[in-house]
Rosetta silent file (secondary structure, phi, psi, omega in degrees, C-alpha in Angstrom):
SEQUENCE: XXXXXXXXXXXXXXXXXXXXXXXXXXXXXXXXXXXXXXXXXXXXXXXXXXXXXXXXXXXXXXXXXXXXXXXXXXXXXXXXXXXXXXXXXXXXXXXXXXXXXXXXXXXXXXXXXXXXXXXXXXXXXXXXXXXXXXXXXXXXXXXXXXXXXXXXXXXXXXXXXXXXXXXXXXXXXXXXXXXXXXXXXXXXXXXXXXXXXXXXXXXXXXXXXXXXXXXXXXXXXXXXXXXXXXXXXXXXXXXXXXXXXXXXXXXXXXXXXXXXXXXXXXXXXXXXXXXXXXXXXXXXXXXXXXXXXXXXXXXXXXXXXXXXXXXXXXXXXXXXXXXXXXXX
SCORE:     score description
SCORE:     0.000 S_00000001
   1 L     0.000  -43.415  179.037    0.000    0.000    0.000 S_00000001
   2 H   -60.735  -42.145 -179.496    2.797    2.381    0.874 S_00000001
   3 H   -63.711  -44.968  177.922    4.502    1.641   -2.452 S_00000001
   4 H   -60.500  -38.589  179.953    1.294    2.236   -4.410 S_00000001
   5 H   -64.286  -47.158 -178.745    0.767    5.543   -2.555 S_00000001
   6 H   -64.318  -42.524 -179.999    4.307    6.809   -3.302 S_00000001
   7 H   -63.057  -39.294  178.553    4.101    5.762   -6.976 S_00000001
   8 H   -64.393  -41.936  179.315    0.786    7.567   -7.380 S_00000001
   9 H   -64.744  -40.939  179.214    2.135   10.788   -5.890 S_00000001
  10 H   -64.023  -38.151  179.073    5.194   10.706   -8.145 S_00000001
  11 H   -65.361  -42.358  178.740    2.983   10.203  -11.188 S_00000001
  12 H   -63.570  -41.803  179.681    0.760   13.118  -10.167 S_00000001
  13 H   -64.100  -38.737  179.007    3.796   15.377   -9.603 S_00000001
  14 H   -64.951  -42.632  178.149    5.187   14.478  -13.042 S_00000001
  15 H   -62.102  -42.283 -179.849    1.874   15.306  -14.699 S_00000001
  16 H   -62.706  -41.604  179.636    1.714   18.620  -12.845 S_00000001
  17 H   -64.494  -38.565  179.336    5.229   19.498  -13.911 S_00000001
  18 H   -64.916  -41.784  179.580    4.390   18.731  -17.547 S_00000001
  19 H   -64.414  -46.766 -179.651    1.283   20.917  -17.440 S_00000001
  20 H   -63.612  -38.709  179.182    3.139   23.778  -15.756 S_00000001
  21 H   -63.885  -41.511  178.127    6.013   23.479  -18.227 S_00000001
  22 H   -64.059  -43.321  177.703    3.612   23.676  -21.173 S_00000001
  23 H   -62.532  -39.233 -179.046    1.856   26.715  -19.745 S_00000001
  24 H   -64.848  -40.204  179.184    5.213   28.379  -19.087 S_00000001
  25 H   -64.746  -40.750  179.037    6.346   27.821  -22.685 S_00000001
  26 H   -65.552  -43.965 -177.341    3.125   29.293  -24.059 S_00000001
  27 H   -72.425  -30.336 -178.344    3.220   32.342  -21.803 S_00000001
  28 H   -66.966  -26.849  177.666    6.932   32.991  -22.346 S_00000001
  29 L   -68.203  -22.067 -179.617    6.276   33.559  -26.053 S_00000001
  30 L   -94.552   -7.277 -179.196    4.048   36.515  -25.168 S_00000001
  31 L   -74.379  142.533  178.679    6.507   38.146  -22.774 S_00000001
  32 L   -68.591  144.410  175.787    8.281   41.296  -24.090 S_00000001
  33 L   -71.030  152.731  173.750   11.905   40.983  -24.980 S_00000001
  34 L   -84.475  108.038 -174.732   14.440   42.894  -22.894 S_00000001
  35 L   -99.679  144.020  172.161   15.620   45.562  -25.373 S_00000001
  36 L   -78.350  167.863  178.330   18.710   47.672  -25.157 S_00000001
  37 H   -60.827  -39.803  179.368   18.538   51.442  -25.657 S_00000001
  38 H   -62.773  -41.690  178.618   20.054   51.006  -29.124 S_00000001
  39 H   -63.083  -42.060  179.624   17.403   48.400  -30.038 S_00000001
  40 H   -63.263  -44.154  178.896   14.614   50.690  -28.888 S_00000001
  41 H   -63.485  -38.410 -179.800   16.002   53.628  -30.891 S_00000001
  42 H   -66.518  -42.820  179.694   16.407   51.403  -33.925 S_00000001
  43 H   -64.472  -33.366 -179.353   12.846   50.091  -33.631 S_00000001
  44 H   -86.939   -3.533 -178.703   11.511   53.609  -33.338 S_00000001
  45 L    69.622   30.169 -172.151   13.605   54.864  -36.248 S_00000001
  46 L  -106.290    3.246 -178.419   15.240   57.418  -33.965 S_00000001
  47 H   -62.140  -42.918  178.499   18.928   56.691  -34.431 S_00000001
  48 H   -62.548  -41.214  178.819   19.187   59.411  -37.101 S_00000001
  49 H   -64.546  -42.382  178.779   17.301   61.852  -34.906 S_00000001
  50 H   -61.708  -37.121  178.145   19.541   61.051  -31.963 S_00000001
  51 H   -65.390  -42.026  179.002   22.602   61.703  -34.096 S_00000001
  52 H   -64.512  -38.480  178.179   21.205   65.073  -35.207 S_00000001
  53 H   -63.574  -43.255  178.942   20.448   66.010  -31.607 S_00000001
  54 H   -62.143  -41.907  178.361   24.012   65.167  -30.595 S_00000001
  55 H   -64.738  -39.787  179.177   25.375   67.250  -33.475 S_00000001
  56 H   -64.917  -39.412  177.894   23.095   70.141  -32.553 S_00000001
  57 H   -64.032  -38.521  177.389   24.261   69.988  -28.936 S_00000001
  58 H   -65.304  -42.738  178.557   27.872   70.091  -30.116 S_00000001
  59 H   -63.315  -40.320 -179.587   27.118   73.087  -32.363 S_00000001
  60 H   -65.223  -42.326  177.996   25.338   74.838  -29.494 S_00000001
  61 H   -61.294  -42.341  178.716   28.263   74.246  -27.146 S_00000001
  62 H   -64.978  -42.249 -179.473   30.649   75.636  -29.752 S_00000001
  63 H   -63.031  -40.208  178.378   28.407   78.648  -30.382 S_00000001
  64 H   -63.517  -42.120 -179.111   28.247   79.421  -26.664 S_00000001
  65 H   -66.111  -25.815 -178.944   32.013   79.212  -26.347 S_00000001
  66 L  -100.840    6.794  177.998   32.373   81.637  -29.279 S_00000001
  67 L    68.998   25.509  179.914   29.678   84.032  -28.086 S_00000001
  68 L    59.379   25.851 -169.490   27.424   83.246  -31.089 S_00000001
  69 L  -113.526  -47.806 -159.064   29.741   85.435  -33.144 S_00000001
  70 L   -97.818    2.402  173.262   32.496   83.988  -35.176 S_00000001
  71 L   -75.252  163.386 -179.492   30.897   81.167  -37.156 S_00000001
  72 L   -79.506  -15.104  173.222   29.929   81.806  -40.736 S_00000001
  73 L    72.915    6.837 -178.308   26.287   81.107  -39.919 S_00000001
  74 L   -85.110  146.732 -179.593   25.586   79.375  -43.202 S_00000001
  75 L   -77.452  159.254  178.746   23.229   76.418  -43.301 S_00000001
  76 L   -61.302  132.904  178.979   24.340   72.936  -44.328 S_00000001
  77 L    94.019  -10.596 -179.213   24.425   72.601  -48.065 S_00000001
  78 L  -109.040    5.920 -176.134   24.716   76.331  -48.734 S_00000001
  79 L   -66.074  -24.602 -179.034   28.445   76.682  -48.089 S_00000001
  80 L   -84.752   -4.201 -179.796   29.166   76.524  -51.814 S_00000001
  81 L   -92.902  126.667 -177.111   26.862   79.456  -52.507 S_00000001
  82 L   -69.427  137.746  178.856   28.599   82.822  -52.519 S_00000001
  83 L   -67.792  152.068  168.179   27.279   85.339  -50.034 S_00000001
  84 E   -65.927  158.780  176.941   25.634   88.535  -51.145 S_00000001
  85 E   -76.484  -49.274 -173.904   27.735   91.610  -50.587 S_00000001
  86 E  -155.054  149.295  167.887   25.183   93.735  -48.750 S_00000001
  87 E  -114.556  119.119 -176.959   21.581   94.158  -47.723 S_00000001
  88 E  -107.437  116.359  178.706   20.676   97.858  -47.563 S_00000001
  89 E  -104.048  117.070  179.761   17.588   98.728  -45.534 S_00000001
  90 E   -98.335  111.383  179.366   16.181  102.210  -46.117 S_00000001
  91 E   -62.663  135.740  177.975   13.962  103.233  -43.215 S_00000001
  92 L  -144.842  169.032 -178.977   10.673  104.659  -44.374 S_00000001
  93 L  -132.753  177.816 -177.430    7.269  105.535  -42.956 S_00000001
  94 L   -65.945  -30.078 -177.597    3.643  105.625  -44.020 S_00000001
  95 L   -97.973   19.306 -173.833    3.827  109.283  -45.010 S_00000001
  96 L  -111.294   30.118 -178.301    7.076  109.046  -46.971 S_00000001
  97 H   -63.530  -37.441  178.950    5.840  107.978  -50.388 S_00000001
  98 H   -62.070  -42.602  178.049    7.251  111.137  -52.004 S_00000001
  99 H   -63.630  -41.482 -179.791   10.692  110.390  -50.573 S_00000001
 100 H   -62.363  -43.431  178.671   10.521  106.812  -51.794 S_00000001
 101 H   -64.369  -35.032  177.426    9.656  107.930  -55.315 S_00000001
 102 H   -65.486  -42.953  177.761   12.516  110.421  -55.189 S_00000001
 103 H   -62.087  -42.894 -179.136   14.933  107.674  -54.176 S_00000001
 104 H   -64.419  -22.643  178.597   13.667  105.416  -56.948 S_00000001
 105 L   -95.579   -0.098 -178.852   14.400  108.205  -59.394 S_00000001
 106 L  -121.479  -99.155 -171.197   17.889  108.909  -58.087 S_00000001
 107 L   -86.408  -18.623 -174.904   20.330  106.464  -56.470 S_00000001
 108 L   -96.180  122.127  179.473   18.018  103.465  -55.959 S_00000001
 109 L   -65.040  160.738  179.692   17.395  101.209  -58.991 S_00000001
 110 L  -127.486  155.126  171.185   13.870  100.206  -59.981 S_00000001
 111 H    54.300 -125.913 -177.342   12.248   97.158  -61.546 S_00000001
 112 H   -62.300  -33.979  179.379   14.611   95.066  -63.678 S_00000001
 113 H   -64.734  -35.080  177.803   17.584   97.209  -62.653 S_00000001
 114 H   -67.489  -40.057  177.899   16.891   96.358  -59.017 S_00000001
 115 H   -64.901  -41.316  179.484   16.792   92.642  -59.848 S_00000001
 116 H   -64.648  -36.758  177.286   20.072   92.877  -61.786 S_00000001
 117 H   -64.332  -39.292  177.966   21.684   94.612  -58.811 S_00000001
 118 H   -64.081  -37.685  177.371   20.543   91.760  -56.579 S_00000001
 119 H   -63.340  -26.557  177.570   22.107   89.277  -58.995 S_00000001
 120 L   -86.666   -4.525  173.557   25.362   91.160  -58.484 S_00000001
 121 L   109.126   12.163 -179.765   25.043   90.782  -54.704 S_00000001
 122 E  -126.956  120.846  178.760   23.355   93.943  -53.405 S_00000001
 123 E  -107.297  131.416  177.065   19.788   93.944  -52.069 S_00000001
 124 E  -123.898  130.235  178.988   17.982   97.238  -51.373 S_00000001
 125 E  -141.734  142.100  166.852   14.648   97.405  -49.575 S_00000001
 126 E   -75.518  134.078 -174.887   12.500  100.047  -47.952 S_00000001
 127 E  -110.223  124.249 -178.427   11.965   98.941  -44.348 S_00000001
 128 E  -149.608  150.959  176.417    8.636   99.547  -42.651 S_00000001
 129 E   -94.846 -157.046 -179.986    6.499   97.987  -39.943 S_00000001
 130 E  -109.451  159.094  178.824    2.755   97.638  -39.629 S_00000001
 131 L   -69.025  153.714  175.601    0.118  100.113  -38.554 S_00000001
 132 L   -61.816  -29.891  175.723   -1.124  100.122  -34.966 S_00000001
 133 L  -102.277   86.275 -173.246   -4.539   99.353  -36.497 S_00000001
 134 L   -51.564  134.019  176.135   -3.620   96.245  -38.453 S_00000001
 135 L    82.943    7.618 -179.526   -5.127   96.033  -41.909 S_00000001
 136 L   -79.180 -171.592 -176.397   -6.173   99.687  -42.133 S_00000001
 137 H   -62.979  -31.169  178.508   -5.647  101.957  -45.135 S_00000001
 138 H   -62.709  -48.037  178.407   -2.007  102.604  -44.159 S_00000001
 139 H   -64.291  -42.533 -177.624   -1.176   98.904  -44.343 S_00000001
 140 H   -64.902  -38.224  179.010   -3.198   98.404  -47.508 S_00000001
 141 H   -64.154  -40.844  177.812   -1.450  101.308  -49.259 S_00000001
 142 H   -65.628  -42.822  178.860    1.973   99.864  -48.434 S_00000001
 143 H   -61.495  -42.403  179.123    0.895   96.422  -49.628 S_00000001
 144 H   -63.551  -43.687  179.664   -0.417   97.896  -52.891 S_00000001
 145 H   -64.535  -39.429 -179.415    2.792   99.868  -53.436 S_00000001
 146 H   -67.516  -34.390  177.673    4.902   96.796  -52.702 S_00000001
 147 H   -64.296  -30.984  179.774    2.966   94.710  -55.225 S_00000001
 148 H   -82.256  -42.304 -171.174    3.875   97.257  -57.883 S_00000001
 149 H   -99.683  -28.235 -178.644    7.480   97.977  -56.927 S_00000001
 150 L    52.849   45.037 -179.921    8.551   94.834  -55.017 S_00000001
 151 L  -133.013   31.645  178.363   11.103   96.823  -53.048 S_00000001
 152 E  -114.346  148.020  163.111    9.834   96.614  -49.450 S_00000001
 153 E  -114.322  102.961 -176.199   10.902   94.627  -46.424 S_00000001
 154 E   -92.902  121.263 -179.219    7.743   94.694  -44.294 S_00000001
 155 E   -88.585   96.952 -172.765    8.344   93.900  -40.624 S_00000001
 156 E   -63.534  -30.608 -175.703    5.140   92.086  -39.727 S_00000001
 157 E   -92.451    0.448 -176.542    5.866   91.960  -35.977 S_00000001
 158 E  -108.055  134.737  175.800    6.862   95.619  -35.664 S_00000001
 159 E   -92.723  119.254 -175.370    4.489   98.505  -35.049 S_00000001
 160 L   -73.293  115.035  178.539    5.606  101.512  -37.090 S_00000001
 161 L  -163.040  149.531 -176.799    5.965  104.540  -34.780 S_00000001
 162 H   -58.973  -38.585 -177.721    8.640  107.142  -34.074 S_00000001
 163 H   -76.551   -5.684 -178.719    9.074  105.961  -30.487 S_00000001
 164 H  -102.384   13.233 -179.279    9.568  102.365  -31.671 S_00000001
 165 H   -59.556  -40.532  178.700   12.740  102.999  -33.703 S_00000001
 166 H   -60.469  -35.181  177.102   15.013  101.161  -31.223 S_00000001
 167 H   -77.541  -27.673  179.221   12.899   98.035  -31.590 S_00000001
 168 H   -62.695  -36.355 -178.524   12.685   98.532  -35.356 S_00000001
 169 H   -66.894  -33.646  175.475   16.452   98.114  -35.665 S_00000001
 170 H   -64.722  -48.085 -178.509   16.207   94.722  -33.948 S_00000001
 171 H   -63.615  -37.559 -178.859   13.436   93.598  -36.282 S_00000001
 172 H   -63.878  -53.838 -177.243   15.300   94.881  -39.332 S_00000001
 173 H   -63.570  -37.803  179.556   18.581   93.072  -38.696 S_00000001
 174 H   -65.764  -46.827 -179.079   16.763   89.903  -37.642 S_00000001
 175 H   -67.278  -38.531 -177.474   14.481   89.868  -40.697 S_00000001
 176 H   -66.831  -43.032 -176.270   17.295   90.804  -43.086 S_00000001
 177 H   -75.162  -24.965  176.013   19.706   88.112  -41.954 S_00000001
 178 H   -77.416  -27.935 -178.379   16.984   85.460  -42.016 S_00000001
 179 H   -88.003  -34.528 -175.792   15.966   86.447  -45.556 S_00000001
 180 L  -137.833  137.602  175.463   19.434   87.021  -47.084 S_00000001
 181 L   -96.798  103.426 -174.147   22.911   85.735  -46.277 S_00000001
 182 E  -127.621  162.444  175.999   25.155   88.736  -46.883 S_00000001
 183 E   -70.158  -38.829 -174.671   28.569   90.012  -45.866 S_00000001
 184 E  -137.502  152.952  176.207   27.165   93.313  -44.568 S_00000001
 185 E  -127.454  125.900 -169.812   23.858   94.792  -43.435 S_00000001
 186 E  -117.963  128.368  173.355   23.346   98.524  -43.876 S_00000001
 187 E  -103.342  127.754 -176.545   20.790  100.744  -42.165 S_00000001
 188 E  -128.980  134.512  172.931   20.016  103.981  -44.018 S_00000001
 189 L   -76.650  162.683 -177.122   17.696  106.843  -43.064 S_00000001
 190 L   -92.600   18.322  178.984   15.278  108.222  -45.630 S_00000001
 191 L  -119.152   23.422  179.524   16.686  111.762  -45.521 S_00000001
 192 E  -130.033  156.904  174.306   20.031  111.153  -47.225 S_00000001
 193 E  -104.281  127.541 -171.612   21.269  110.693  -50.767 S_00000001
 194 E  -105.748  130.419  170.555   23.476  107.630  -51.136 S_00000001
 195 L   -83.006   89.393 -172.069   26.442  107.205  -53.461 S_00000001
 196 H   -61.883  -43.534 -179.478   25.623  103.562  -54.110 S_00000001
 197 H   -62.174  -40.283  178.508   28.676  102.860  -56.284 S_00000001
 198 H   -65.797  -39.353  178.786   30.979  104.349  -53.637 S_00000001
 199 H   -65.876  -43.138  179.075   29.360  102.300  -50.878 S_00000001
 200 H   -61.481  -42.566  178.884   29.660   99.085  -52.896 S_00000001
 201 H   -62.055  -40.833  179.386   33.334   99.805  -53.581 S_00000001
 202 H   -62.887  -43.484 -176.910   33.940  100.397  -49.875 S_00000001
 203 H   -73.793  -35.063  178.083   32.268   97.143  -48.874 S_00000001
 204 H   -59.441  -36.776 -178.729   33.935   95.080  -51.587 S_00000001
 205 L   -67.511  -18.043 -177.687   37.306   96.078  -50.158 S_00000001
 206 L  -114.393   13.295 -179.984   36.271   94.579  -46.799 S_00000001
 207 L   -56.207  137.077  179.975   34.539   91.419  -48.041 S_00000001
 208 L    90.978   -7.467 -179.608   35.191   88.482  -45.698 S_00000001
 209 L   -77.232  148.950  178.178   35.804   90.667  -42.624 S_00000001
 210 L  -121.244  151.552  174.959   34.133   89.792  -39.331 S_00000001
 211 L    72.295   26.205 -178.585   33.168   91.929  -36.362 S_00000001
 212 E   -93.568  131.803  175.470   33.009   95.238  -38.290 S_00000001
 213 E  -124.007  104.760 -169.849   30.894   98.127  -36.999 S_00000001
 214 E  -114.787  142.994  176.894   31.151  100.931  -39.556 S_00000001
 215 E   168.181 -168.400  173.453   29.804  104.451  -39.609 S_00000001
 216 E   -92.710   98.711 -173.024   30.370  108.060  -38.667 S_00000001
 217 E   -74.509  138.834 -178.806   31.386  107.629  -35.031 S_00000001
 218 E  -151.378  175.640  173.896   30.324  110.277  -32.570 S_00000001
 219 E  -139.290 -149.621  177.972   29.445  110.856  -28.930 S_00000001
 220 E   142.023  167.778 -178.358   27.608  113.655  -27.128 S_00000001
 221 E   -73.897  151.310  177.888   25.716  114.676  -24.039 S_00000001
 222 L   -93.559  126.020 -179.681   22.751  112.741  -22.686 S_00000001
 223 E   -82.651  115.261 -175.726   19.529  114.769  -22.452 S_00000001
 224 L  -105.653   -2.580 -179.020   18.062  114.121  -19.015 S_00000001
 225 L   -91.782  116.203 -178.905   15.265  116.727  -19.020 S_00000001
 226 L   -62.743  138.099 -178.099   11.938  115.148  -19.887 S_00000001
 227 L    97.558  -17.121  178.257   10.150  116.930  -22.709 S_00000001
 228 L   -82.681  155.043  176.202   13.374  118.043  -24.422 S_00000001
 229 L   -62.284  140.887 -178.767   14.371  116.784  -27.849 S_00000001
 230 L    67.110   24.901  178.491   16.448  113.584  -27.701 S_00000001
 231 E   -58.339  135.810 -179.638   15.345  112.941  -24.105 S_00000001
 232 L  -114.685  105.026 -179.590   16.850  109.727  -22.726 S_00000001
 233 L   -59.307  -27.358 -179.459   14.701  108.063  -20.020 S_00000001
 234 L   -95.528   30.693 -174.077   17.672  105.892  -19.013 S_00000001
 235 H   -57.300  -33.647 -174.866   19.964  108.939  -18.578 S_00000001
 236 H   -66.398  -16.561 -179.528   21.065  107.883  -15.078 S_00000001
 237 H   -76.851  -10.502 -173.053   22.855  104.831  -16.500 S_00000001
 238 H   -99.969   20.503  172.656   25.449  106.993  -18.245 S_00000001
 239 L    83.075 -179.564 -176.296   27.256  108.224  -15.136 S_00000001
 240 L   -68.229  -34.382 -179.076   27.624  111.631  -13.527 S_00000001
 241 L   -79.017  -14.653  177.111   28.911  113.324  -16.664 S_00000001
 242 L    49.994   59.883  178.016   25.974  111.924  -18.668 S_00000001
 243 E  -122.188  134.423  178.532   27.871  111.452  -21.919 S_00000001
 244 E   -67.966  150.377  172.432   27.079  108.837  -24.519 S_00000001
 245 E   -71.444  166.631  178.229   29.678  106.259  -25.456 S_00000001
 246 E   -65.909  131.737 -179.303   31.174  106.269  -28.961 S_00000001
 247 E  -154.696  162.685  179.878   28.665  105.004  -31.510 S_00000001
 248 E   -80.942  139.112  177.442   27.842  105.290  -35.206 S_00000001
 249 E   -58.425  142.800 -175.449   25.449  108.008  -36.305 S_00000001
 250 E   -70.527  -12.080 -178.605   21.982  106.682  -37.028 S_00000001
 251 E   -61.702  -40.706  177.103   21.835  108.142  -40.538 S_00000001
 252 E  -158.882  125.380  171.123   23.867  105.228  -41.882 S_00000001
 253 E  -146.157  159.467 -169.888   25.748  102.438  -40.184 S_00000001
 254 E  -130.648  135.344  174.287   26.953   99.022  -41.261 S_00000001
 255 E  -120.989  140.378  174.036   27.295   95.705  -39.424 S_00000001
 256 E   -72.897  168.631 -173.198   29.131   92.646  -40.646 S_00000001
 257 H   -54.415  -46.634 -173.514   27.258   89.356  -40.902 S_00000001
 258 H   -69.212  -30.305  177.800   28.229   87.968  -37.511 S_00000001
 259 H   -72.619  -40.064  175.873   27.225   91.134  -35.632 S_00000001
 260 H   -64.122  -38.494  178.331   23.826   91.225  -37.316 S_00000001
 261 H   -65.812  -35.983  176.942   23.414   87.535  -36.491 S_00000001
 262 H   -60.377  -43.577  178.472   24.279   88.275  -32.866 S_00000001
 263 H   -62.615  -42.201  179.920   21.433   90.815  -32.702 S_00000001
 264 H   -60.409  -47.019 -176.545   19.059   88.289  -34.247 S_00000001
 265 H   -68.550  -38.463 -171.956   19.959   85.546  -31.753 S_00000001
 266 H  -107.104   15.151 -172.284   19.972   87.770  -28.663 S_00000001
 267 H   -57.350  -34.208 -176.501   17.303   90.334  -29.580 S_00000001
 268 H   -66.917  -24.906 -175.230   14.987   89.356  -26.728 S_00000001
 269 H  -109.708    2.861 -179.152   17.591   90.191  -24.085 S_00000001
 270 L   -83.950  130.573  179.704   19.260   93.276  -25.609 S_00000001
 271 L   -73.471  129.257  176.166   18.612   96.557  -23.770 S_00000001
 272 L  -105.019  144.209  175.879   17.155   99.311  -25.958 S_00000001
 273 L  -109.011 -168.777 -172.621   17.536  103.020  -25.272 S_00000001
 274 L   -69.427  -21.574 -174.759   15.570  105.989  -26.571 S_00000001
 275 L  -127.351  145.791 -174.652   17.421  106.086  -29.921 S_00000001
 276 H   -68.815  -37.248 -179.182   18.290  103.299  -32.330 S_00000001
 277 H   -68.425  -36.453  175.923   21.914  104.363  -32.932 S_00000001
 278 H   -65.515  -41.605 -179.434   22.589  104.509  -29.174 S_00000001
 279 H   -60.636  -49.488  179.944   20.979  101.113  -28.737 S_00000001
 280 H   -62.442  -41.972  178.374   23.122   99.491  -31.429 S_00000001
 281 H   -59.338  -37.488  179.292   26.228  101.196  -30.042 S_00000001
 282 H   -68.132  -35.606  178.764   25.534   99.767  -26.591 S_00000001
 283 H   -68.614  -34.362 -178.167   25.216   96.247  -28.018 S_00000001
 284 H   -74.014  -25.623 -175.787   28.522   96.593  -29.848 S_00000001
 285 H   -62.718  -34.940 -176.260   30.415   97.756  -26.749 S_00000001
 286 L   -85.428    4.028 -177.045   30.262   94.379  -25.053 S_00000001
 287 L  -113.245  163.825  176.219   31.576   92.494  -28.088 S_00000001
 288 L   -81.103   77.650 -170.111   34.970   92.071  -29.654 S_00000001
 289 L  -109.043  141.531  173.905   34.063   94.603  -32.336 S_00000001
 290 E   -96.539  115.551  178.876   36.244   96.551  -34.747 S_00000001
 291 E   -82.507  128.358  176.123   35.050  100.161  -34.998 S_00000001
 292 E  -117.465  104.956 -179.828   35.503  101.722  -38.433 S_00000001
 293 E   -96.500  107.806 -174.032   35.071  105.505  -38.280 S_00000001
 294 L  -122.170  120.180 -178.339   34.861  106.732  -41.866 S_00000001
 295 H   -62.711  -21.868  178.866   34.200  110.394  -42.732 S_00000001
 296 H   -68.018  -14.829  179.645   32.648  109.323  -46.025 S_00000001
 297 H   -99.881   16.840 -177.399   29.724  107.994  -43.976 S_00000001
 298 L  -102.562  135.965  167.594   29.080  111.342  -42.303 S_00000001
 299 L   -85.339  171.735  178.963   26.226  113.739  -42.951 S_00000001
 300 H   -59.346  -39.128 -178.705   26.677  117.440  -42.367 S_00000001
 301 H   -71.998  -17.412 -178.777   24.997  117.160  -38.954 S_00000001
 302 H  -103.637    2.345 -172.766   27.359  114.329  -38.000 S_00000001
 303 L   -96.983   12.085 -179.647   30.532  115.932  -39.290 S_00000001
 304 L   -62.874  129.869 -179.947   31.104  118.211  -36.307 S_00000001
 305 L    78.924    6.240  179.129   34.740  118.120  -35.308 S_00000001
 306 L  -119.240  148.558  176.285   35.674  116.211  -38.468 S_00000001
 307 L   -77.926  138.505 -178.149   37.373  117.487  -41.588 S_00000001
 308 L   -72.456  123.548 -179.475   35.115  117.402  -44.642 S_00000001
 309 L   -76.095  157.450  178.114   36.339  114.754  -47.091 S_00000001
 310 L   -67.504  -28.521  178.948   36.543  115.494  -50.814 S_00000001
 311 L  -130.016  145.997  179.896   34.156  112.626  -51.525 S_00000001
 312 L  -131.450  150.975  173.805   31.292  111.245  -49.469 S_00000001
 313 L   -80.756  -35.853 -178.529   29.166  108.135  -49.558 S_00000001
 314 E  -126.320  148.602  176.178   26.149  109.956  -48.130 S_00000001
 315 E  -135.557  146.230  177.833   24.857  113.505  -48.396 S_00000001
 316 E   -59.737  145.774 -176.274   21.880  115.154  -46.648 S_00000001
 317 E  -137.923  122.474  179.470   18.722  115.027  -48.722 S_00000001
 318 E  -125.606  155.218 -179.495   15.627  117.115  -48.111 S_00000001
 319 E  -112.777  127.647 -179.961   12.295  117.376  -49.880 S_00000001
 320 E  -129.067  109.682  173.336   10.727  120.769  -50.569 S_00000001
 321 L    55.020   37.361  176.654    7.320  121.026  -52.197 S_00000001
 322 L    89.162   -3.262  176.626    7.770  117.951  -54.348 S_00000001
 323 E  -114.705  155.480 -179.501   11.321  118.800  -55.519 S_00000001
 324 E  -107.993  151.293 -177.970   14.561  117.436  -54.121 S_00000001
 325 E  -145.432  131.675  174.782   17.665  119.436  -53.188 S_00000001
 326 E   -81.381  127.967  177.557   21.139  118.395  -52.156 S_00000001
 327 L  -100.237   96.726 -175.231   22.338  120.238  -49.067 S_00000001
 328 L   -89.160    0.000    0.000   26.119  120.363  -49.547 S_00000001
């Protein structure tokens, strides 16, 4: 009896083990495999993305170490394309149509001539923002004029107003460098006559240079009395003597590609002052910038204390009753 009992138990245990083994084999086929990180990335098709992220992190680290300044800034695949020489932005306003037409009839090419100039590496655009009342007659008139002339750079995010000039310079350089890859970016006021050939010759001689801040350099007292012309709300930041640092006159100044790119990248954190030329000058002070003070870039109002050169790139330009006159 004891033997029969033991034999029966062993038989039952063997059957149980066979059943459990079969169930285990079936269930093990449904268990997830233990995947490595590489296997998971491969299954998700993310190895290429991971490589791009690593490359981007390396580029970002390099850019930080170089202050976002000294790279060429060209996108992959465009290195074989020659840069434009210059992008010239002529500031204009809603009420300056007469001035624009005068420019188009003097130093600024029109139509096919403007396109041919661009093919040679020089882009010229009137720079304007949008009306405070978006879509009103002011905006529509600019849009209509641009459809005919195709010579505007419209800053969609900028509200056109005299007190917004310091922010306009940020929008201009940012929009210009995103639209065109050029050696230089030039800001020009709409009250001067430009010797375009002379400016092109000047810039050609400096092609390939980095860190250039060019213009008619000046300084001057800070106006701290509210209500006075050129009042500076941040006057207290300029010390007891209240004198501006050296900066290029706002009538015309030039930045090399890397400096314009710096403004584009850091625009959200750059301090603006009451005037656009002061603002740009303050941004240049903290960088390893080469100042180029050239009398040919001086207007009469900016030539105080400077000897008048025999030739100039810019001359004052005023409009009187529909006719233009050079003020020499």
